[in-house]
N, C-alpha and C positions, 0 to 999 in steps of 0.2 A: 466515363463518358455519359452514362445514364444519369449519374448524380448531377452533373453540370447541366444537362438538358432539363432535368426536372426543376432545378432552381430557376432556369431561364423561363420555363413555362409558367411557374408560379408567379414570377415577377411580372410577366406580361399580363397574367390574369388579374393581379392586384392593381396594376396600372389601369386596366380596363374598368374595374369596379369604381375607381375614383375619378375617372375622366369621362368615359363615354358609356351611355346606357346600353348601346347595342355594339357587340363585339363581332367584327368580321376577321376571321383568321386568315393569315397569308399561308401560302404553301409551306413556307419554312416553319411557321408556328404549328401547322397541322402535323408536319413531320416530327417536330419536337414532342407534340402531344402523343403521337403514336409510340415514340421511343419511351416516354414516361409510362404509358400504359403497358408496354411490353415488359419493361423492367418490373413494374408492379406485379405482372402476371408471373414472372420468373420467381420473384420472392415468395408469392403466395404458393406456387407449386412446391418450392423448396421446403417451406414450413409444413405444408400438408404431408409431404413425404416423411418428414421427421416425426410428425404425430402418428402417421400410419405405421411407421417402423416401431414406435413405442407400443402402440396398441397390439401389433402382431406379437410382440414379446410379452404382452400381458403385464406391463409395468405401469403402476400408477405414478402420477407426478409427485405425490408425497413420499413415495419410496425413493425416487431419485433425489428428492430434496434431503431426506434423512441421510442418504449415502454420501452425497457430494457437499452438503452444507450450503447449497444454493437455495434461496427462498423459493417456495412453490409458486409465488406470484411471478417471479422473473421467468421461471420455466414456462408458465402459462403464457406470458407475454411473448416468448420466443415462438411458441406454436401458433400464436395469433399474428405473428410478424409485426409486433409492436415492441420495438427495442429502445424506446425513449428513456426507460428507467434503467437500462443495462449500463454497467460500467464501461470504461473505454480502455484501450491499450492492452496490456498483458492480461489483466483480469478478464476482459471481454473474451479474448481467445481461449484463456484457460477454462472459463465457465462453459463455453460451447464445447470444447474438447472433452470435458468430463461428461457433459450431457450426451454427446454423440457416442462415446464409449458405452454408456449405459443402455442406449437404445439400439446398439448394434450397428452403427454406421461410423466406426472410427476411421482414422486415416487423415493424413495431411491434405489430401485432395478435397475432402469434405470441409475441412477447416478453411482452406483457400477459397472454396466456393462461398462459404459463409462470409468471409471477409470481403469478397468481391461484391456480393449482393447487399451486405449491410456494413458499408465502410464507416469508420468513426467520423464524427462531425469535425471537419477541419476547414480552416480558412483557405478558400480556393485562390490560387495565384492569379493575378490579373495584371495586365499591362497598363490599365487606367488607374490613376490615383483617385479612388472613390472616397471623397471626403464631403462633409456637409457643405451646403451652398456658400455661406459666408467665408469658410476657410478656403474653398476652391477659388473664390474671387480674390482673396488676399494673396493666394499663391501666384496670381497673374504677374507677368514680368513688369507691366506698367506700374504696378504698386511699388515694387522694389526699386525701380528706377527713380522714384520720387523721394526715396528716403535719404536723409542727410545724417551726419554724425550727431547732430543735436537731438535727433529723434531717439537715438540710443540713450542720450542723457535723460530725456524725459522718461524713458522706460526704467532707468535706474532709480529715478525719484519715485516712480510708482511702486517699483519692487521693494525699495527700502521702506516706504510707508506701510505697505502690506505686511512685510516681514516683521516689522516692529509690532504692528497691531496683532498679528497672529501669535507672536511670542507672549504678548500680554494676555490675550484670550486663553491660550493654552495653560498658562500658569495660574490664572485666576479661576478658570472653569474646570481645570484638571481634565482636559480632553486631549485627544491625539493632536500633535503639532500639525500634521499635514491636513487633517480635517479642518482645524481652525484656519490654516492657510487658505484652503479653498473657500471657506465661508467669508473670510476677510476680503479675498479677491473679488467675490461677487458683490458684497456689500459696498466695498470701496468704489468699484466701477459704477454701480447703480446710483449711489449717492452723488458721486461726481457728475455723472451725466444729468441727474435731476437738477442739481444746483447750478452747474456751470456749463452743462451741455458737453462736457468732456471730462477726462480724468484730471487729477491734480497736476500731473506732469505736463499734460497738454496745456492746461490753463496757465501754468507757469511760463511755458513757451510763448503763448499768445501775449502774456503780459509784458515779457521782455523782448519779444521780437514780433511786433505786430504785423510785419509784412508777411509773415508765414501764416498761411491758412491751413493749419494742421489739426487733424483729429487723430489723437493717439489711438490706434486700433487695440481693441481688447485682445485680439489674437496674439499680438506680440507679448503682452503681459502673461497670457496663459501659456504660451510656448516657453517662456522663461521659468514659470512656475513648474511646468511639467518636467523641464530639464533638471531643475533642482530636486524635484521629487524622485526622478529616476536615479539621479546620482546617490541620493540617500538610500534608496532601496538596494542599490548595488553594494553599498558599504555595510548595510545591515540586512543580511539574507533572511527571508521569511519563507519557509516551505509552504506549499499548497497541497491540500489533501488530493490524492490522485495523481500527483506529479510522477512522470515516468522515471524509472531508474534503469540500471543495467539488466537486472533479472526480475525485478518486481516494481510495482508502483507503491508510493508511500501512502499508507493508511495508518494513522496513529492508533495504538491500543488505548482504550479508555483507562483512566486512572484507576478505577475500581478493579478492572481486570488485571492491571499490572500488580496491584497489591495482592490480589487473590493468587496470581501465579507465584509470587514470591512466598506467600503463605504455604501453598501446597508443596512447593519445593523445599520448605523449611530452611530458608537461607539464614545462615549464621555468619558471624565475623570470621569463622575459620574457612569459609567457602571461597572459591574462585569462580565467579560467574561470567559467562560470555553470552553475547547476543550477536547473531549474524544478520547483516542487513539492519543495523541498529537504529537507522533513521535519526530522530532527534535525541536519541540516547535515553529515553525515559525508563526502559528496563534496567539499563546499567546504572543510572543515577538512583533509581529506587533500591537496587541491591546495595549500592554504596552507602545509602542512608541507613541501612541495617548493619553497617560495619564491615561488609564483605568487600574484598578487592574484586573489581569488575572491569571487563574489557569489551568494547563494542567495535565491530568491524563493519565499516560502511564504505561503499564505493564512491558516493558523491562527496567530493572534498568540501563543498559548502555545508553539507549536513554534518560533516565531521567537525568543522569549526564551530557550527551552531551548538553541537553537543558539548564541546569543550567549554563554550561560554556559559551554557546552562548549568553545567557541572560546577563551574566556578561560582555562579550565582547561588547554587544550592549549598555551597560550602563543602563539596565532596570531591574537588578536583584532584586531591591526593590519592583517592581510592578509585575514582571513575576515570578510566583511560579510554581514548578512542584513537583508532588508526584507520587510514584510508587503505582499502584493499578489497580483493575478490573473496566473497564468503566461501566459495567452493575450494579455494586453495589455502585458506587460512589455517594456521596450526591451532587446533583446539585441544591438543593432548593434555594441557595443563588444567583445563576446566573440569570441575566436578558438578557444575550446574549450568545448563543451557536454558536461557529464557528467550523464546522465539515467537515470531509472528510471520510465518512464511507460507507460501502456497504448497499444496500437496506435491506438485512436481519438484519444487525445491527440496522439500523434506525427503523425497524419495532419492534424489541425487546425493543427499548427505547421510543417508541411513547407515551405510557401512562405516563412515567415520564416527557416527554416534556409537555404534556397537563396539568400536575399538577403544572407547573411553574406559577408564577404570571401573570395574564392577561396583555398582552402588551409586554411580553418578546419576543425577536426576535431570531429566529433560522435561520442561513444561512448554506446551505449545498452545497458542491462542487459536481456537476455532478449528484449525485444520489438523487432521490426524496423519500419522506416518503409515503408509500403505503396508498392509499385512501384519503389522505389529500392533497387537491389542494393548491399549493403554492400561496401566496398572490402576489408574483412578481417573474418573471424569466427573467434573462438577460444573454446575451452572452458577454464574455469578449473580448475586442478588443486586437489585437496584441498578440494573445495567440495561441499556436500550439496544445495543448492537455489539457484536464481537464479544459474546458473553460466555463462551464455553472454554474451559481450560482442561487440558489432558496432561496427565503425568505419566512419564515413562521412566522406569528405573533400569539402568543398563545391567543386563545379567552377566554373570561370569560365564566363560566358555567351557562347557563340560562335555561336549559331544566327543565320542570316541570310546576306546577300550580302557578299562580300569581294572586293576588287580586288587581284590579284597582278600588278602591271605592267599589261599589256594583257589578261591572263587574268581569268576570273571564277570565283570559288570560292563555290559554294552549299553551306551546311552546315545540317543538321538535327541537333538535339541532344535527347537524352533522358537527363537527369541527366549521368552522366559518359561516356556513349557518344555518338559522333559519326558521322554518315554524310552523303554528299552527292555532288556532282559538281564537277570542275574542267574548265572549258571553255577551250580554247586553239585559235585558228585554226579555229573551227567544229567542232572535235572535242571530245567530252565523255568524260571518264574518271571512272569510279566512285572515290569516296573513302571511306575508313573509318578510324576511329581512336578515341582515348579521351583523357580528361582526368584528370589527378591534380592537383587544385587549378588552378593557372594553367599547368601544364605540359601541352602539347598534343603528341600524336604522331599523324601521319597517314600513310596509305599510299595513293598514287595511281599505279596501274600499277607501273612499276619504280622510282618515286621514293618515298623515305622522308623524311618531314619531321618534324623535332624543333624545337619552338618554345615561346616563352613568351608568354602572352596578357597584354597591358597595355592594358586598356580597349578602345579602337577600333583598336589595332595588335597585330599578331602578328609577332614577330621571332624568327628562328631560322636553321636550316640545312636544306638539302635535299641528299640523297645519291642519286645515280643511278649505280649500278655503282661504279666507283672515283672518279667525279667528285663533288666536294663544293663547295657554294657557299652564299652567304648567301641567305636567303629572307625576304620581308616581305609582309604582307598588311594592308590597311587597309579601313575601312568608314566 
């Protein structure tokens, strides 16, 4: 309600500036102005509370930026109530939710209040057909009552001439067909009006049927061109950056980041690569170009068809496959490489499925990290303007629990790739610490260093104590 009133007030204000030097507000306009002022006051108070909550916790904006990967400038804009640069849709809510959690005001009620006070810019529904003046006049009933079948014939003549001219221009100048169509339409109508006072189709009508006092409207021509353009766009889907999806909005990964992700994951022809929320398929196609078999799971069927077409154009349709589906229920068990660009909330929901992959499987994530799981490697992509951070996670073998090492007992606790515990021998317990890189386990127990490989319920390797080195085996 506040947003609609604010729009109305601004429109009245603009009309006043362009028509009357002195503006006298009606009671309704004063009420609308008061509503706008009240809404602005609520937003200012909300932003002030956020900033004060952050300051009470002693957290700097750059600290929040480093933790959430949200730019410091956007965070500062939020505390100033200036959200013109903020993204829309799911990213808008996700960014605010992570900020609110950092400053200590989490909860869906806070997010709902944010959405209410700062709604996305949307086209407001209206019962009036708001169109430019000439178009509004053309939509009048009196205009359509005067049209005859021969007027349609004149439109066909105009459209045919423009289409032929646009095709010639597009071929000769090597420019987009629809751009050349628009240019040809404007030039054709302008030249016709200048030379004959009307279009070629209308002039033909006047020549052959002098009793008709007809002026072929430019509107009819533009409507036909628009209909043809819309039909072509439906047949050839083109995604838009920021378009909403089921769980994410589509933001493409830069080409340099795609290549760096595949480099860090060390993708080879022996790998099976998967991308969840694969968008236009660039991660999958990039992996296929390296000889790997790859599969993209995408919820939007139009994006799936686009990905298949791009894979065919790249010559890798036999290795790059795409299916329509929900990324949270997709079977990823066959993958040993995951190439992803997902929000932290998406990655958190998928974390357990990632940990169930075969030990040694590689997960590369663009920009966003997996909560609580420290990346094995983090790099910044050179010659990249945005979305330039890549994180590598290597799925660790599961070693938590009790193991037998001969007559000794090894108790291990595992937190992702980090391991700790105790080794009990002859009633004496020694602290153990170590780490995993896939199935490769390294442990330190007192003066003993253990290097081993995890194979299900067996761990086989060697133990080194000073200069002595011997075989080492643990079972459970």
